[in-house]
C-alpha positions as CSV (number, residue, x, y, z in Angstrom):
1,M,90.7,172.0,100.2
2,S,90.6,175.7,99.2
3,L,87.3,177.6,99.3
4,R,85.6,178.7,96.1
5,Y,84.8,182.2,97.5
6,D,87.0,184.4,99.6
7,L,84.9,187.5,100.2
8,V,81.3,188.7,100.7
9,V,80.3,192.3,99.9
10,V,77.0,193.7,101.1
11,G,75.2,196.9,100.2
12,T,72.1,198.5,101.6
13,S,70.4,201.8,102.2
14,T,66.9,202.6,103.6
15,G,65.9,199.9,106.0
16,G,69.5,198.6,106.2
17,L,69.9,198.5,110.0
18,H,67.0,196.0,110.3
19,A,68.1,194.0,107.3
20,L,71.8,193.8,108.4
21,T,70.8,192.9,111.9
22,R,68.7,190.0,110.6
23,L,71.4,188.9,108.1
24,L,74.3,189.0,110.6
25,S,72.3,187.3,113.4
26,G,71.8,184.4,111.1
27,L,75.5,183.8,110.5
28,P,77.6,181.6,112.8
29,G,80.7,183.0,114.5
30,S,82.8,180.6,112.5
31,F,81.7,182.0,109.2
32,P,85.0,181.9,107.3
33,L,84.8,184.7,104.8
34,P,85.4,188.4,105.5
35,I,82.3,190.6,105.0
36,A,82.6,194.2,103.8
37,I,79.5,196.3,104.1
38,V,78.3,199.6,102.8
39,Q,75.3,201.1,104.5
40,H,74.3,204.5,103.2
41,R,74.4,207.0,106.1
42,S,75.0,210.7,106.8
43,R,78.6,212.0,107.0
44,D,78.1,212.9,110.7
45,S,77.0,209.4,111.7
46,D,78.8,208.0,114.7
47,E,79.9,204.5,115.6
48,R,76.4,203.4,116.8
49,L,75.8,201.4,113.7
50,A,78.8,199.2,114.4
51,T,77.8,198.8,118.0
52,L,74.2,197.9,117.1
53,L,75.3,195.3,114.5
54,A,78.0,193.9,116.8
55,A,75.3,193.2,119.4
56,A,73.4,191.1,116.9
57,S,76.4,189.3,115.4
58,A,78.4,186.3,116.5
59,I,81.1,187.6,114.1
60,P,83.3,190.6,115.2
61,V,82.0,193.9,113.7
62,S,84.1,197.0,113.2
63,E,84.3,200.2,111.1
64,A,86.9,199.6,108.4
65,E,90.3,201.4,108.6
66,D,92.5,202.4,105.7
67,K,95.0,199.6,104.8
68,E,93.4,197.2,107.3
69,P,94.1,193.6,106.5
70,L,91.0,191.7,105.2
71,R,90.4,188.6,107.4
72,G,87.6,186.2,108.2
73,P,85.7,185.8,110.3
74,G,85.1,189.6,110.4
75,V,82.6,192.2,109.4
76,Y,84.0,195.5,108.1
77,L,81.7,198.5,107.8
78,G,82.3,201.4,105.5
79,P,82.8,204.5,107.7
80,P,80.6,207.6,107.1
81,D,81.8,210.0,104.4
82,Y,84.4,207.5,103.0
83,H,84.2,205.1,100.1
84,L,85.2,201.6,101.1
85,L,87.3,199.7,98.6
86,V,88.7,196.1,98.6
87,E,92.2,195.6,97.4
88,A,93.9,192.1,97.2
89,D,94.1,191.4,101.0
90,W,93.2,194.7,102.6
91,L,90.7,197.5,102.7
92,A,91.1,201.1,101.5
93,L,89.2,204.2,102.2
94,S,88.7,207.1,99.7
95,T,87.3,210.6,99.7
96,E,86.6,210.6,96.0
97,E,83.4,212.3,94.9
98,P,80.1,210.7,96.0
99,V,78.6,208.1,93.5
100,A,74.8,208.0,93.2
101,Y,74.8,210.8,95.8
102,S,76.4,208.5,98.3
103,R,79.8,208.2,100.0
104,P,80.2,205.4,100.9
105,S,78.9,204.0,97.6
106,I,77.8,200.5,97.2
107,D,78.9,200.5,93.5
108,V,82.4,201.6,94.5
109,L,82.7,198.7,97.0
110,F,81.2,196.1,94.6
111,E,83.3,197.2,91.6
112,S,86.6,197.2,93.6
113,A,85.8,193.7,94.9
114,A,85.0,192.5,91.4
115,Y,88.3,193.9,90.1
116,S,90.4,192.6,93.0
117,H,88.8,189.2,93.7
118,G,87.1,188.3,90.4
119,S,85.1,185.1,90.6
120,A,85.8,184.6,94.3
121,V,83.3,187.3,95.4
122,I,79.7,187.0,96.6
123,G,77.8,190.2,96.2
124,V,74.6,190.8,98.2
125,L,72.2,193.7,97.6
126,L,69.6,194.5,100.3
127,T,66.8,197.0,100.9
128,G,67.3,200.6,99.7
129,A,65.7,203.6,97.9
130,N,68.0,204.4,95.0
131,Q,69.9,202.7,92.2
132,D,73.3,202.3,93.9
133,G,74.6,198.7,93.7
134,T,73.2,197.6,90.4
135,R,76.2,198.6,88.4
136,G,78.6,197.0,90.9
137,L,76.6,193.8,90.9
138,K,76.9,193.7,87.1
139,R,80.7,193.9,87.5
140,I,80.7,191.0,90.0
141,K,78.6,188.9,87.7
142,E,80.7,189.8,84.6
143,R,83.8,188.6,86.5
144,G,82.2,185.3,87.5
145,G,81.2,186.1,91.1
146,Y,78.0,185.1,92.8
147,V,75.1,187.6,93.1
148,I,72.3,187.5,95.7
149,I,69.5,190.1,95.7
150,Q,67.0,190.5,98.4
151,N,63.5,189.7,97.2
152,P,62.0,193.2,96.8
153,E,58.8,191.9,98.4
154,S,60.7,191.2,101.6
155,A,62.5,194.6,101.6
156,E,61.6,197.6,103.7
157,S,62.4,199.7,100.7
158,A,61.9,197.8,97.5
159,F,63.4,200.2,94.9
160,M,67.0,199.2,95.1
161,P,66.6,195.4,94.9
162,K,63.8,195.8,92.3
163,H,66.0,197.9,90.1
164,A,68.8,195.3,90.4
165,V,66.5,192.4,89.6
166,K,65.2,194.3,86.6
167,N,68.7,195.1,85.2
168,L,70.7,191.9,85.8
169,L,70.4,188.2,86.2
170,A,71.0,187.3,89.8
171,D,72.1,183.9,90.9
172,R,69.5,184.0,93.7
173,V,66.7,186.4,94.6
174,L,65.9,185.5,98.2
175,N,63.8,186.7,101.1
176,L,65.8,188.4,103.8
177,D,65.6,185.4,106.2
178,E,67.0,183.0,103.5
179,I,70.2,185.0,102.7
180,A,72.3,183.9,105.7
181,G,71.7,180.2,105.0
182,E,72.6,180.8,101.3
183,L,75.9,182.5,102.4
184,V,76.8,179.7,104.7
185,S,76.2,177.1,101.9
186,R,78.3,179.1,99.4
187,A,81.1,179.8,101.9
188,L,81.7,176.1,102.3
189,E,82.0,175.4,98.5
190,A,85.3,174.1,97.4
191,R,87.3,175.9,94.6
192,P,86.9,174.0,91.3
193,V,90.0,172.1,90.3
C-alpha cells in the first residue's frame, strides 16, 4: 500500500515556538512523513529553536541543510536568513530576496512543495502576525493537496490564520491541539488507485 501523502509543510510566525512545541509533542516517533517547517525568526538566531523543539518531539528535529535528502520520520527547520525549498526528494536553501519581509518565507516553502509534490502535500498554517503563507496554501490547494489552518481563536497571534481562512477554502480549520491527530489520520491514508 502506498501512502496518499508524502510530505507535511508547516508555517508559523509570532507564537510559533509554543504552537510548534504543542504540535510536535502530539506526533508519534513513528510518524511516517517528513515535516518541513518555516518559523519566522531573525537572521542572527542560533540553533536553540531546533534544540527546544527536539526536546518536545519524539521525531528527530534538525536545521535543514542544502541538498539534504528528505526522509521521514524527520523534522526539518528552515535555518535563519535562508529560504527553505522542497525539491523532489531533497531540500534546498536559497538567499533570494525576502518575501513578505521574511527569509525564510512560508510562501516560498509552500509553493515549492506544491510544485514538487502536487497533491501529495499537507500544508499547515499556524499562528502569526502577517500574511505570509496564504499564497502558498492557495498553491497547495490548487494542486490537490490538503490544507489545515489553525483556528484563529486558538492562535497566540490570530492575524495569519485569520487572513488565510478569509482568502481560501481550507480542508480543515482546527484548534491547535487537534492538528497532530488530524496529521496522523491523513498520514495513514492510502493513495487512491
